[in-house]
PDB file as gemmi writes it, atoms N, CA and C in Angstrom:
CRYST1    1.000    1.000    1.000  90.00  90.00  90.00 P 1                      
ATOM      1  N   MET A   1     -16.223  46.167   5.799  1.00  0.00           N  
ATOM      2  CA  MET A   1     -16.987  45.044   5.728  1.00  0.00           C  
ATOM      3  C   MET A   1     -18.462  45.262   5.714  1.00  0.00           C  
ATOM      4  N   ALA A   2     -18.707  46.362   6.578  1.00  0.00           N  
ATOM      5  CA  ALA A   2     -20.212  46.729   6.640  1.00  0.00           C  
ATOM      6  C   ALA A   2     -20.721  47.713   5.613  1.00  0.00           C  
ATOM      7  N   GLY A   3     -19.928  48.049   4.933  1.00  0.00           N  
ATOM      8  CA  GLY A   3     -20.247  48.910   3.747  1.00  0.00           C  
ATOM      9  C   GLY A   3     -20.130  50.537   4.130  1.00  0.00           C  
ATOM     10  N   ILE A   4     -19.648  50.825   5.343  1.00  0.00           N  
ATOM     11  CA  ILE A   4     -19.550  52.167   5.715  1.00  0.00           C  
ATOM     12  C   ILE A   4     -18.563  52.865   4.944  1.00  0.00           C  
ATOM     13  N   THR A   5     -18.834  53.804   4.365  1.00  0.00           N  
ATOM     14  CA  THR A   5     -17.929  54.908   3.675  1.00  0.00           C  
ATOM     15  C   THR A   5     -17.393  56.114   4.368  1.00  0.00           C  
ATOM     16  N   ARG A   6     -18.090  56.421   5.297  1.00  0.00           N  
ATOM     17  CA  ARG A   6     -17.614  57.818   5.934  1.00  0.00           C  
ATOM     18  C   ARG A   6     -18.057  57.831   7.574  1.00  0.00           C  
ATOM     19  N   CYS A   7     -17.171  58.195   8.179  1.00  0.00           N  
ATOM     20  CA  CYS A   7     -17.194  58.373   9.760  1.00  0.00           C  
ATOM     21  C   CYS A   7     -17.118  59.661  10.181  1.00  0.00           C  
ATOM     22  N   VAL A   8     -18.046  60.368  11.044  1.00  0.00           N  
ATOM     23  CA  VAL A   8     -17.795  61.700  11.381  1.00  0.00           C  
ATOM     24  C   VAL A   8     -17.546  61.557  12.842  1.00  0.00           C  
ATOM     25  N   ILE A   9     -16.298  61.805  13.274  1.00  0.00           N  
ATOM     26  CA  ILE A   9     -15.823  61.922  14.749  1.00  0.00           C  
ATOM     27  C   ILE A   9     -15.731  63.293  15.431  1.00  0.00           C  
ATOM     28  N   GLY A  10     -16.555  63.572  16.557  1.00  0.00           N  
ATOM     29  CA  GLY A  10     -16.534  64.857  17.231  1.00  0.00           C  
ATOM     30  C   GLY A  10     -15.360  65.280  17.664  1.00  0.00           C  
ATOM     31  N   CYS A  11     -14.607  64.644  18.585  1.00  0.00           N  
ATOM     32  CA  CYS A  11     -13.492  64.917  18.954  1.00  0.00           C  
ATOM     33  C   CYS A  11     -12.297  63.737  19.308  1.00  0.00           C  
ATOM     34  N   ALA A  12     -11.171  63.931  19.243  1.00  0.00           N  
ATOM     35  CA  ALA A  12     -10.535  62.786  19.504  1.00  0.00           C  
ATOM     36  C   ALA A  12     -10.481  61.984  20.711  1.00  0.00           C  
ATOM     37  N   ASP A  13      -9.833  60.905  20.953  1.00  0.00           N  
ATOM     38  CA  ASP A  13     -10.040  60.283  22.097  1.00  0.00           C  
ATOM     39  C   ASP A  13      -9.281  60.960  23.344  1.00  0.00           C  
ATOM     40  N   PRO A  14      -9.689  61.389  24.491  1.00  0.00           N  
ATOM     41  CA  PRO A  14      -9.116  62.144  25.401  1.00  0.00           C  
ATOM     42  C   PRO A  14      -7.755  61.622  25.901  1.00  0.00           C  
ATOM     43  N   ILE A  15      -7.618  60.326  25.884  1.00  0.00           N  
ATOM     44  CA  ILE A  15      -6.377  59.709  26.284  1.00  0.00           C  
ATOM     45  C   ILE A  15      -5.298  60.026  25.213  1.00  0.00           C  
ATOM     46  N   THR A  16      -4.268  60.733  25.567  1.00  0.00           N  
ATOM     47  CA  THR A  16      -3.340  61.289  24.496  1.00  0.00           C  
ATOM     48  C   THR A  16      -2.668  60.080  23.677  1.00  0.00           C  
ATOM     49  N   GLU A  17      -2.334  59.076  24.337  1.00  0.00           N  
ATOM     50  CA  GLU A  17      -1.747  57.833  23.659  1.00  0.00           C  
ATOM     51  C   GLU A  17      -2.485  57.433  22.602  1.00  0.00           C  
ATOM     52  N   PHE A  18      -4.079  57.368  22.740  1.00  0.00           N  
ATOM     53  CA  PHE A  18      -4.639  56.977  21.867  1.00  0.00           C  
ATOM     54  C   PHE A  18      -5.528  57.739  20.915  1.00  0.00           C  
ATOM     55  N   ALA A  19      -5.290  59.097  21.085  1.00  0.00           N  
ATOM     56  CA  ALA A  19      -6.078  60.265  20.374  1.00  0.00           C  
ATOM     57  C   ALA A  19      -6.250  59.971  18.903  1.00  0.00           C  
ATOM     58  N   SER A  20      -5.403  59.301  18.212  1.00  0.00           N  
ATOM     59  CA  SER A  20      -5.639  59.218  16.568  1.00  0.00           C  
ATOM     60  C   SER A  20      -5.703  57.554  16.168  1.00  0.00           C  
ATOM     61  N   GLU A  21      -5.745  56.780  17.050  1.00  0.00           N  
ATOM     62  CA  GLU A  21      -5.713  55.377  16.794  1.00  0.00           C  
ATOM     63  C   GLU A  21      -6.967  54.929  16.054  1.00  0.00           C  
ATOM     64  N   GLY A  22      -8.035  55.227  16.575  1.00  0.00           N  
ATOM     65  CA  GLY A  22      -9.252  55.001  16.038  1.00  0.00           C  
ATOM     66  C   GLY A  22      -9.508  55.418  14.715  1.00  0.00           C  
ATOM     67  N   ALA A  23      -9.241  56.842  14.446  1.00  0.00           N  
ATOM     68  CA  ALA A  23      -9.323  57.528  13.313  1.00  0.00           C  
ATOM     69  C   ALA A  23      -8.295  56.979  12.149  1.00  0.00           C  
ATOM     70  N   SER A  24      -7.063  56.571  12.552  1.00  0.00           N  
ATOM     71  CA  SER A  24      -6.167  55.936  11.568  1.00  0.00           C  
ATOM     72  C   SER A  24      -6.475  54.813  11.263  1.00  0.00           C  
ATOM     73  N   ALA A  25      -7.159  53.836  12.209  1.00  0.00           N  
ATOM     74  CA  ALA A  25      -7.568  52.433  11.759  1.00  0.00           C  
ATOM     75  C   ALA A  25      -8.795  52.602  10.580  1.00  0.00           C  
ATOM     76  N   LEU A  26      -9.672  53.429  11.025  1.00  0.00           N  
ATOM     77  CA  LEU A  26     -10.814  53.668   9.941  1.00  0.00           C  
ATOM     78  C   LEU A  26     -10.267  54.252   8.462  1.00  0.00           C  
ATOM     79  N   HIS A  27      -9.352  55.100   8.569  1.00  0.00           N  
ATOM     80  CA  HIS A  27      -8.803  55.639   7.451  1.00  0.00           C  
ATOM     81  C   HIS A  27      -8.051  54.710   6.749  1.00  0.00           C  
ATOM     82  N   SER A  28      -7.339  53.846   7.232  1.00  0.00           N  
ATOM     83  CA  SER A  28      -6.470  52.691   6.819  1.00  0.00           C  
ATOM     84  C   SER A  28      -7.398  51.734   6.279  1.00  0.00           C  
ATOM     85  N   ALA A  29      -8.561  51.574   6.732  1.00  0.00           N  
ATOM     86  CA  ALA A  29      -9.592  50.635   6.190  1.00  0.00           C  
ATOM     87  C   ALA A  29     -10.307  51.042   4.854  1.00  0.00           C  
ATOM     88  N   GLY A  30      -9.914  52.198   4.671  1.00  0.00           N  
ATOM     89  CA  GLY A  30     -10.621  52.936   3.423  1.00  0.00           C  
ATOM     90  C   GLY A  30     -11.836  53.780   3.886  1.00  0.00           C  
ATOM     91  N   VAL A  31     -12.041  54.042   5.042  1.00  0.00           N  
ATOM     92  CA  VAL A  31     -13.176  54.851   5.428  1.00  0.00           C  
ATOM     93  C   VAL A  31     -12.866  56.569   5.497  1.00  0.00           C  
ATOM     94  N   GLU A  32     -13.721  57.172   4.874  1.00  0.00           N  
ATOM     95  CA  GLU A  32     -13.453  58.726   5.033  1.00  0.00           C  
ATOM     96  C   GLU A  32     -13.728  59.189   6.398  1.00  0.00           C  
ATOM     97  N   VAL A  33     -12.713  59.872   6.983  1.00  0.00           N  
ATOM     98  CA  VAL A  33     -12.925  60.274   8.415  1.00  0.00           C  
ATOM     99  C   VAL A  33     -12.851  61.875   8.402  1.00  0.00           C  
ATOM    100  N   ILE A  34     -14.047  62.291   9.176  1.00  0.00           N  
ATOM    101  CA  ILE A  34     -14.157  63.632   9.310  1.00  0.00           C  
ATOM    102  C   ILE A  34     -14.071  63.860  10.796  1.00  0.00           C  
ATOM    103  N   MET A  35     -13.078  64.639  11.163  1.00  0.00           N  
ATOM    104  CA  MET A  35     -12.829  64.829  12.642  1.00  0.00           C  
ATOM    105  C   MET A  35     -13.151  66.466  13.008  1.00  0.00           C  
ATOM    106  N   GLY A  36     -13.430  66.602  14.379  1.00  0.00           N  
ATOM    107  CA  GLY A  36     -13.676  67.921  14.776  1.00  0.00           C  
ATOM    108  C   GLY A  36     -15.143  68.507  14.743  1.00  0.00           C  
ATOM    109  N   VAL A  37     -16.106  67.764  14.311  1.00  0.00           N  
ATOM    110  CA  VAL A  37     -17.415  68.263  14.043  1.00  0.00           C  
ATOM    111  C   VAL A  37     -18.029  68.523  15.503  1.00  0.00           C  
ATOM    112  N   GLU A  38     -18.611  69.734  15.852  1.00  0.00           N  
ATOM    113  CA  GLU A  38     -19.067  70.167  16.994  1.00  0.00           C  
ATOM    114  C   GLU A  38     -18.048  69.801  18.105  1.00  0.00           C  
ATOM    115  N   GLN A  39     -16.730  70.057  17.834  1.00  0.00           N  
ATOM    116  CA  GLN A  39     -15.547  69.709  18.782  1.00  0.00           C  
ATOM    117  C   GLN A  39     -15.971  69.930  20.145  1.00  0.00           C  
ATOM    118  N   GLU A  40     -16.149  71.316  20.400  1.00  0.00           N  
ATOM    119  CA  GLU A  40     -16.192  71.798  21.717  1.00  0.00           C  
ATOM    120  C   GLU A  40     -17.571  71.140  22.570  1.00  0.00           C  
ATOM    121  N   VAL A  41     -18.692  70.982  21.901  1.00  0.00           N  
ATOM    122  CA  VAL A  41     -19.600  70.276  22.385  1.00  0.00           C  
ATOM    123  C   VAL A  41     -19.513  68.891  22.916  1.00  0.00           C  
ATOM    124  N   CYS A  42     -18.696  68.017  22.095  1.00  0.00           N  
ATOM    125  CA  CYS A  42     -18.259  66.788  22.470  1.00  0.00           C  
ATOM    126  C   CYS A  42     -17.157  66.764  23.389  1.00  0.00           C  
ATOM    127  N   GLU A  43     -16.304  67.699  23.450  1.00  0.00           N  
ATOM    128  CA  GLU A  43     -15.360  67.643  24.704  1.00  0.00           C  
ATOM    129  C   GLU A  43     -16.253  68.033  25.832  1.00  0.00           C  
ATOM    130  N   ASP A  44     -16.975  68.915  25.884  1.00  0.00           N  
ATOM    131  CA  ASP A  44     -17.770  69.125  27.248  1.00  0.00           C  
ATOM    132  C   ASP A  44     -18.623  67.892  27.602  1.00  0.00           C  
ATOM    133  N   LEU A  45     -19.015  67.215  26.894  1.00  0.00           N  
ATOM    134  CA  LEU A  45     -19.846  65.868  27.079  1.00  0.00           C  
ATOM    135  C   LEU A  45     -18.934  64.934  27.896  1.00  0.00           C  
ATOM    136  N   ILE A  46     -17.646  65.138  27.482  1.00  0.00           N  
ATOM    137  CA  ILE A  46     -16.922  63.971  28.053  1.00  0.00           C  
ATOM    138  C   ILE A  46     -15.572  64.541  29.204  1.00  0.00           C  
ATOM    139  N   LYS A  47     -15.926  65.751  29.599  1.00  0.00           N  
ATOM    140  CA  LYS A  47     -15.128  66.400  30.432  1.00  0.00           C  
ATOM    141  C   LYS A  47     -14.589  65.713  31.631  1.00  0.00           C  
ATOM    142  N   GLU A  48     -15.768  65.025  32.226  1.00  0.00           N  
ATOM    143  CA  GLU A  48     -15.456  64.260  33.439  1.00  0.00           C  
ATOM    144  C   GLU A  48     -14.589  63.023  33.267  1.00  0.00           C  
ATOM    145  N   TYR A  49     -15.023  62.489  32.092  1.00  0.00           N  
ATOM    146  CA  TYR A  49     -14.159  61.155  31.844  1.00  0.00           C  
ATOM    147  C   TYR A  49     -12.696  61.600  31.276  1.00  0.00           C  
ATOM    148  N   THR A  50     -12.579  62.631  30.765  1.00  0.00           N  
ATOM    149  CA  THR A  50     -11.310  63.045  30.526  1.00  0.00           C  
ATOM    150  C   THR A  50     -10.459  63.298  31.536  1.00  0.00           C  
ATOM    151  N   LYS A  51     -10.964  64.030  32.434  1.00  0.00           N  
ATOM    152  CA  LYS A  51     -10.141  64.363  33.896  1.00  0.00           C  
ATOM    153  C   LYS A  51      -9.946  62.962  34.418  1.00  0.00           C  
ATOM    154  N   LEU A  52     -10.786  62.017  34.608  1.00  0.00           N  
ATOM    155  CA  LEU A  52     -10.510  60.663  35.240  1.00  0.00           C  
ATOM    156  C   LEU A  52      -9.531  60.011  34.417  1.00  0.00           C  
ATOM    157  N   MET A  53      -9.519  59.995  33.158  1.00  0.00           N  
ATOM    158  CA  MET A  53      -8.789  59.044  32.330  1.00  0.00           C  
ATOM    159  C   MET A  53      -7.124  59.597  32.252  1.00  0.00           C  
ATOM    160  N   ASN A  54      -6.903  60.914  32.508  1.00  0.00           N  
ATOM    161  CA  ASN A  54      -5.696  61.629  32.497  1.00  0.00           C  
ATOM    162  C   ASN A  54      -5.094  61.758  33.816  1.00  0.00           C  
ATOM    163  N   THR A  55      -5.591  61.202  34.847  1.00  0.00           N  
ATOM    164  CA  THR A  55      -5.006  61.268  36.268  1.00  0.00           C  
ATOM    165  C   THR A  55      -3.651  60.363  36.228  1.00  0.00           C  
ATOM    166  N   LYS A  56      -2.837  60.711  37.181  1.00  0.00           N  
ATOM    167  CA  LYS A  56      -1.458  60.048  37.208  1.00  0.00           C  
ATOM    168  C   LYS A  56      -1.656  58.479  37.308  1.00  0.00           C  
ATOM    169  N   LEU A  57      -2.710  58.053  38.301  1.00  0.00           N  
ATOM    170  CA  LEU A  57      -3.041  56.742  38.459  1.00  0.00           C  
ATOM    171  C   LEU A  57      -3.268  56.046  37.296  1.00  0.00           C  
ATOM    172  N   GLN A  58      -4.204  56.888  36.490  1.00  0.00           N  
ATOM    173  CA  GLN A  58      -4.701  56.024  35.104  1.00  0.00           C  
ATOM    174  C   GLN A  58      -3.458  55.885  34.151  1.00  0.00           C  
ATOM    175  N   LYS A  59      -2.819  56.761  34.085  1.00  0.00           N  
ATOM    176  CA  LYS A  59      -1.676  56.771  33.282  1.00  0.00           C  
ATOM    177  C   LYS A  59      -0.709  55.613  33.475  1.00  0.00           C  
ATOM    178  N   MET A  60      -0.397  55.706  35.035  1.00  0.00           N  
ATOM    179  CA  MET A  60       0.406  54.502  35.568  1.00  0.00           C  
ATOM    180  C   MET A  60      -0.190  53.097  35.363  1.00  0.00           C  
ATOM    181  N   ALA A  61      -1.517  52.999  35.456  1.00  0.00           N  
ATOM    182  CA  ALA A  61      -2.144  51.536  35.046  1.00  0.00           C  
ATOM    183  C   ALA A  61      -1.923  51.246  33.672  1.00  0.00           C  
ATOM    184  N   ARG A  62      -2.225  52.334  32.759  1.00  0.00           N  
ATOM    185  CA  ARG A  62      -2.254  51.811  31.334  1.00  0.00           C  
ATOM    186  C   ARG A  62      -0.729  51.452  31.070  1.00  0.00           C  
ATOM    187  N   LYS A  63       0.417  52.185  31.586  1.00  0.00           N  
ATOM    188  CA  LYS A  63       1.826  51.821  31.246  1.00  0.00           C  
ATOM    189  C   LYS A  63       2.063  50.449  31.989  1.00  0.00           C  
ATOM    190  N   HIS A  64       1.503  50.185  33.020  1.00  0.00           N  
ATOM    191  CA  HIS A  64       1.700  48.802  33.684  1.00  0.00           C  
ATOM    192  C   HIS A  64       1.145  47.859  32.894  1.00  0.00           C  
ATOM    193  N   PHE A  65      -0.096  48.102  32.155  1.00  0.00           N  
ATOM    194  CA  PHE A  65      -0.747  47.060  31.601  1.00  0.00           C  
ATOM    195  C   PHE A  65       0.139  46.860  30.088  1.00  0.00           C  
ATOM    196  N   GLN A  66       0.523  47.904  29.564  1.00  0.00           N  
ATOM    197  CA  GLN A  66       1.367  47.747  28.285  1.00  0.00           C  
ATOM    198  C   GLN A  66       2.782  47.010  28.723  1.00  0.00           C  
ATOM    199  N   GLN A  67       3.241  47.232  29.936  1.00  0.00           N  
ATOM    200  CA  GLN A  67       4.581  46.501  30.098  1.00  0.00           C  
ATOM    201  C   GLN A  67       4.408  44.851  30.505  1.00  0.00           C  
ATOM    202  N   THR A  68       3.248  44.661  31.188  1.00  0.00           N  
ATOM    203  CA  THR A  68       2.878  43.368  31.655  1.00  0.00           C  
ATOM    204  C   THR A  68       1.836  42.513  31.070  1.00  0.00           C  
ATOM    205  N   GLY A  69       1.133  43.107  30.356  1.00  0.00           N  
ATOM    206  CA  GLY A  69      -0.297  42.669  30.053  1.00  0.00           C  
ATOM    207  C   GLY A  69      -1.312  42.191  30.974  1.00  0.00           C  
ATOM    208  N   ARG A  70      -1.146  42.700  32.298  1.00  0.00           N  
ATOM    209  CA  ARG A  70      -1.912  42.600  33.431  1.00  0.00           C  
ATOM    210  C   ARG A  70      -2.444  44.025  33.836  1.00  0.00           C  
ATOM    211  N   PRO A  71      -3.809  43.936  34.468  1.00  0.00           N  
ATOM    212  CA  PRO A  71      -4.085  45.194  35.110  1.00  0.00           C  
ATOM    213  C   PRO A  71      -3.360  45.485  36.291  1.00  0.00           C  
ATOM    214  N   LEU A  72      -3.405  46.635  36.609  1.00  0.00           N  
ATOM    215  CA  LEU A  72      -2.962  47.202  38.049  1.00  0.00           C  
ATOM    216  C   LEU A  72      -3.850  47.100  38.945  1.00  0.00           C  
ATOM    217  N   GLY A  73      -3.538  46.408  40.020  1.00  0.00           N  
ATOM    218  CA  GLY A  73      -4.482  46.290  41.149  1.00  0.00           C  
ATOM    219  C   GLY A  73      -3.898  46.791  42.515  1.00  0.00           C  
ATOM    220  N   PHE A  74      -4.934  46.895  43.399  1.00  0.00           N  
ATOM    221  CA  PHE A  74      -4.388  47.270  44.648  1.00  0.00           C  
ATOM    222  C   PHE A  74      -5.091  46.505  45.831  1.00  0.00           C  
ATOM    223  N   LEU A  75      -4.351  46.180  46.925  1.00  0.00           N  
ATOM    224  CA  LEU A  75      -4.900  45.400  47.680  1.00  0.00           C  
ATOM    225  C   LEU A  75      -4.975  46.338  49.007  1.00  0.00           C  
ATOM    226  N   HIS A  76      -6.059  46.375  49.706  1.00  0.00           N  
ATOM    227  CA  HIS A  76      -6.269  47.181  50.797  1.00  0.00           C  
ATOM    228  C   HIS A  76      -6.783  46.230  51.931  1.00  0.00           C  
ATOM    229  N   CYS A  77      -6.084  46.200  53.106  1.00  0.00           N  
ATOM    230  CA  CYS A  77      -6.554  45.333  54.187  1.00  0.00           C  
ATOM    231  C   CYS A  77      -6.736  46.238  55.375  1.00  0.00           C  
ATOM    232  N   SER A  78      -7.681  46.191  55.979  1.00  0.00           N  
ATOM    233  CA  SER A  78      -7.878  46.918  57.225  1.00  0.00           C  
ATOM    234  C   SER A  78      -8.105  45.662  58.284  1.00  0.00           C  
ATOM    235  N   VAL A  79      -7.598  45.849  59.566  1.00  0.00           N  
ATOM    236  CA  VAL A  79      -7.484  44.961  60.613  1.00  0.00           C  
ATOM    237  C   VAL A  79      -7.969  45.640  61.837  1.00  0.00           C  
ATOM    238  N   VAL A  80      -9.052  45.039  62.265  1.00  0.00           N  
ATOM    239  CA  VAL A  80      -9.428  45.648  63.508  1.00  0.00           C  
ATOM    240  C   VAL A  80      -9.691  44.332  64.565  1.00  0.00           C  
ATOM    241  N   ASP A  81      -8.998  44.861  65.775  1.00  0.00           N  
ATOM    242  CA  ASP A  81      -8.835  43.920  66.868  1.00  0.00           C  
ATOM    243  C   ASP A  81     -10.191  44.204  67.781  1.00  0.00           C  
ATOM    244  N   SER A  82     -10.975  43.259  67.717  1.00  0.00           N  
ATOM    245  CA  SER A  82     -12.546  43.475  68.333  1.00  0.00           C  
ATOM    246  C   SER A  82     -12.259  43.863  69.828  1.00  0.00           C  
ATOM    247  N   GLU A  83     -11.205  43.601  70.464  1.00  0.00           N  
ATOM    248  CA  GLU A  83     -11.133  43.866  71.877  1.00  0.00           C  
ATOM    249  C   GLU A  83     -10.373  45.219  72.154  1.00  0.00           C  
ATOM    250  N   ASP A  84     -10.048  45.779  71.200  1.00  0.00           N  
ATOM    251  CA  ASP A  84      -9.250  47.196  71.224  1.00  0.00           C  
ATOM    252  C   ASP A  84      -9.514  48.005  70.136  1.00  0.00           C  
ATOM    253  N   VAL A  85     -10.528  48.673  70.054  1.00  0.00           N  
ATOM    254  CA  VAL A  85     -10.926  49.450  68.903  1.00  0.00           C  
ATOM    255  C   VAL A  85     -10.232  50.798  68.848  1.00  0.00           C  
ATOM    256  N   HIS A  86      -9.887  51.250  70.129  1.00  0.00           N  
ATOM    257  CA  HIS A  86      -9.115  52.447  70.270  1.00  0.00           C  
ATOM    258  C   HIS A  86      -7.807  52.528  69.664  1.00  0.00           C  
ATOM    259  N   ALA A  87      -7.151  51.312  69.918  1.00  0.00           N  
ATOM    260  CA  ALA A  87      -5.718  51.079  69.269  1.00  0.00           C  
ATOM    261  C   ALA A  87      -5.890  51.136  67.756  1.00  0.00           C  
ATOM    262  N   PHE A  88      -6.944  50.598  67.105  1.00  0.00           N  
ATOM    263  CA  PHE A  88      -7.032  50.908  65.765  1.00  0.00           C  
ATOM    264  C   PHE A  88      -7.170  52.252  65.352  1.00  0.00           C  
ATOM    265  N   ALA A  89      -8.133  53.002  66.128  1.00  0.00           N  
ATOM    266  CA  ALA A  89      -8.193  54.365  65.700  1.00  0.00           C  
ATOM    267  C   ALA A  89      -6.931  55.037  66.006  1.00  0.00           C  
ATOM    268  N   ASN A  90      -6.134  54.749  66.835  1.00  0.00           N  
ATOM    269  CA  ASN A  90      -4.821  55.318  66.937  1.00  0.00           C  
ATOM    270  C   ASN A  90      -3.790  55.111  65.961  1.00  0.00           C  
ATOM    271  N   ASN A  91      -3.826  54.028  65.399  1.00  0.00           N  
ATOM    272  CA  ASN A  91      -2.856  53.460  64.427  1.00  0.00           C  
ATOM    273  C   ASN A  91      -3.207  53.471  62.938  1.00  0.00           C  
ATOM    274  N   GLY A  92      -4.606  53.438  62.885  1.00  0.00           N  
ATOM    275  CA  GLY A  92      -5.059  53.389  61.449  1.00  0.00           C  
ATOM    276  C   GLY A  92      -4.973  52.079  60.888  1.00  0.00           C  
ATOM    277  N   ASN A  93      -4.718  52.083  59.690  1.00  0.00           N  
ATOM    278  CA  ASN A  93      -4.667  50.513  58.906  1.00  0.00           C  
ATOM    279  C   ASN A  93      -3.279  50.056  59.177  1.00  0.00           C  
ATOM    280  N   ALA A  94      -2.702  49.810  60.202  1.00  0.00           N  
ATOM    281  CA  ALA A  94      -1.372  49.396  60.471  1.00  0.00           C  
ATOM    282  C   ALA A  94      -1.525  48.457  61.687  1.00  0.00           C  
ATOM    283  N   PHE A  95      -0.708  47.492  61.844  1.00  0.00           N  
ATOM    284  CA  PHE A  95      -0.387  46.743  63.143  1.00  0.00           C  
ATOM    285  C   PHE A  95       0.372  47.666  64.055  1.00  0.00           C  
ATOM    286  N   GLY A  96      -0.036  47.969  65.310  1.00  0.00           N  
ATOM    287  CA  GLY A  96       0.586  48.929  66.099  1.00  0.00           C  
ATOM    288  C   GLY A  96       1.202  48.194  67.249  1.00  0.00           C  
ATOM    289  N   LYS A  97       2.088  48.519  68.010  1.00  0.00           N  
ATOM    290  CA  LYS A  97       2.537  47.888  69.234  1.00  0.00           C  
ATOM    291  C   LYS A  97       1.543  47.745  70.333  1.00  0.00           C  
ATOM    292  N   ASN A  98       0.755  48.504  70.400  1.00  0.00           N  
ATOM    293  CA  ASN A  98      -0.425  48.378  71.305  1.00  0.00           C  
ATOM    294  C   ASN A  98      -1.543  47.733  70.770  1.00  0.00           C  
ATOM    295  N   PHE A  99      -1.621  47.401  69.681  1.00  0.00           N  
ATOM    296  CA  PHE A  99      -2.848  46.727  68.992  1.00  0.00           C  
ATOM    297  C   PHE A  99      -3.412  45.696  69.694  1.00  0.00           C  
ATOM    298  N   GLY A 100      -4.415  45.801  70.693  1.00  0.00           N  
ATOM    299  CA  GLY A 100      -5.072  44.916  71.302  1.00  0.00           C  
ATOM    300  C   GLY A 100      -4.215  44.387  72.627  1.00  0.00           C  
ATOM    301  N   GLY A 101      -3.017  45.017  72.711  1.00  0.00           N  
ATOM    302  CA  GLY A 101      -2.334  44.624  73.684  1.00  0.00           C  
ATOM    303  C   GLY A 101      -1.531  43.346  73.580  1.00  0.00           C  
ATOM    304  N   LYS A 102      -1.681  42.564  72.486  1.00  0.00           N  
ATOM    305  CA  LYS A 102      -1.412  41.246  72.263  1.00  0.00           C  
ATOM    306  C   LYS A 102      -0.336  41.066  71.018  1.00  0.00           C  
ATOM    307  N   HIS A 103      -0.530  41.907  70.134  1.00  0.00           N  
ATOM    308  CA  HIS A 103       0.552  41.918  69.076  1.00  0.00           C  
ATOM    309  C   HIS A 103       1.553  42.756  69.129  1.00  0.00           C  
ATOM    310  N   GLU A 104       2.892  42.243  68.887  1.00  0.00           N  
ATOM    311  CA  GLU A 104       3.978  43.153  68.726  1.00  0.00           C  
ATOM    312  C   GLU A 104       4.453  43.159  67.210  1.00  0.00           C  
ATOM    313  N   MET A 105       3.816  43.262  66.404  1.00  0.00           N  
ATOM    314  CA  MET A 105       3.987  43.100  65.030  1.00  0.00           C  
ATOM    315  C   MET A 105       3.978  44.609  64.503  1.00  0.00           C  
ATOM    316  N   SER A 106       5.057  44.702  63.848  1.00  0.00           N  
ATOM    317  CA  SER A 106       5.297  46.129  63.040  1.00  0.00           C  
ATOM    318  C   SER A 106       4.852  45.983  61.615  1.00  0.00           C  
ATOM    319  N   PHE A 107       4.853  47.066  61.025  1.00  0.00           N  
ATOM    320  CA  PHE A 107       4.862  46.892  59.336  1.00  0.00           C  
ATOM    321  C   PHE A 107       5.963  46.076  58.921  1.00  0.00           C  
ATOM    322  N   ARG A 108       7.187  46.354  59.289  1.00  0.00           N  
ATOM    323  CA  ARG A 108       8.174  45.510  58.799  1.00  0.00           C  
ATOM    324  C   ARG A 108       8.086  44.163  59.009  1.00  0.00           C  
ATOM    325  N   ASP A 109       7.576  43.677  60.190  1.00  0.00           N  
ATOM    326  CA  ASP A 109       7.417  42.235  60.522  1.00  0.00           C  
ATOM    327  C   ASP A 109       6.342  41.766  59.514  1.00  0.00           C  
ATOM    328  N   VAL A 110       5.476  42.457  59.310  1.00  0.00           N  
ATOM    329  CA  VAL A 110       4.209  42.024  58.396  1.00  0.00           C  
ATOM    330  C   VAL A 110       4.926  41.931  56.904  1.00  0.00           C  
ATOM    331  N   ARG A 111       5.678  42.727  56.409  1.00  0.00           N  
ATOM    332  CA  ARG A 111       6.253  42.759  55.242  1.00  0.00           C  
ATOM    333  C   ARG A 111       7.247  41.352  55.059  1.00  0.00           C  
ATOM    334  N   ARG A 112       7.979  41.095  56.353  1.00  0.00           N  
ATOM    335  CA  ARG A 112       8.764  40.066  56.283  1.00  0.00           C  
ATOM    336  C   ARG A 112       8.080  38.662  56.067  1.00  0.00           C  
ATOM    337  N   LEU A 113       6.963  38.629  56.654  1.00  0.00           N  
ATOM    338  CA  LEU A 113       5.960  37.433  56.630  1.00  0.00           C  
ATOM    339  C   LEU A 113       5.399  37.326  55.335  1.00  0.00           C  
ATOM    340  N   VAL A 114       5.155  38.306  54.616  1.00  0.00           N  
ATOM    341  CA  VAL A 114       4.689  38.204  53.070  1.00  0.00           C  
ATOM    342  C   VAL A 114       5.688  37.649  52.232  1.00  0.00           C  
ATOM    343  N   ILE A 115       7.096  38.172  52.425  1.00  0.00           N  
ATOM    344  CA  ILE A 115       8.194  38.051  51.640  1.00  0.00           C  
ATOM    345  C   ILE A 115       8.552  36.621  51.769  1.00  0.00           C  
ATOM    346  N   ASP A 116       8.708  36.283  53.147  1.00  0.00           N  
ATOM    347  CA  ASP A 116       9.190  34.841  53.349  1.00  0.00           C  
ATOM    348  C   ASP A 116       8.323  33.907  53.150  1.00  0.00           C  
TER     349      ASP A 116                                                      
END                                                                             
């Protein structure tokens, strides 16, 4: 519609599932597509992005989005009992038996509360 007749692409999309989608869509629309011009230079420009986008977590997130239509999210919660910071240091991001000397809640108990 814009009257573009030729598109030059330096390198394919580093996400393997999408590597040829853009070029294929342009070609299907009647645009001449030339790929691989200065490919090494282009790949060098996006090498950090390529590493990030091809991690196991990113692949898992893309698969989750494909299956559910929703983004993959993580909830992280840190609980600190102001009366007993040392118990937090010993137990990390979990409810411990000695957490503040008051809570007798374990990970299993917290899970039961969330599920029930």
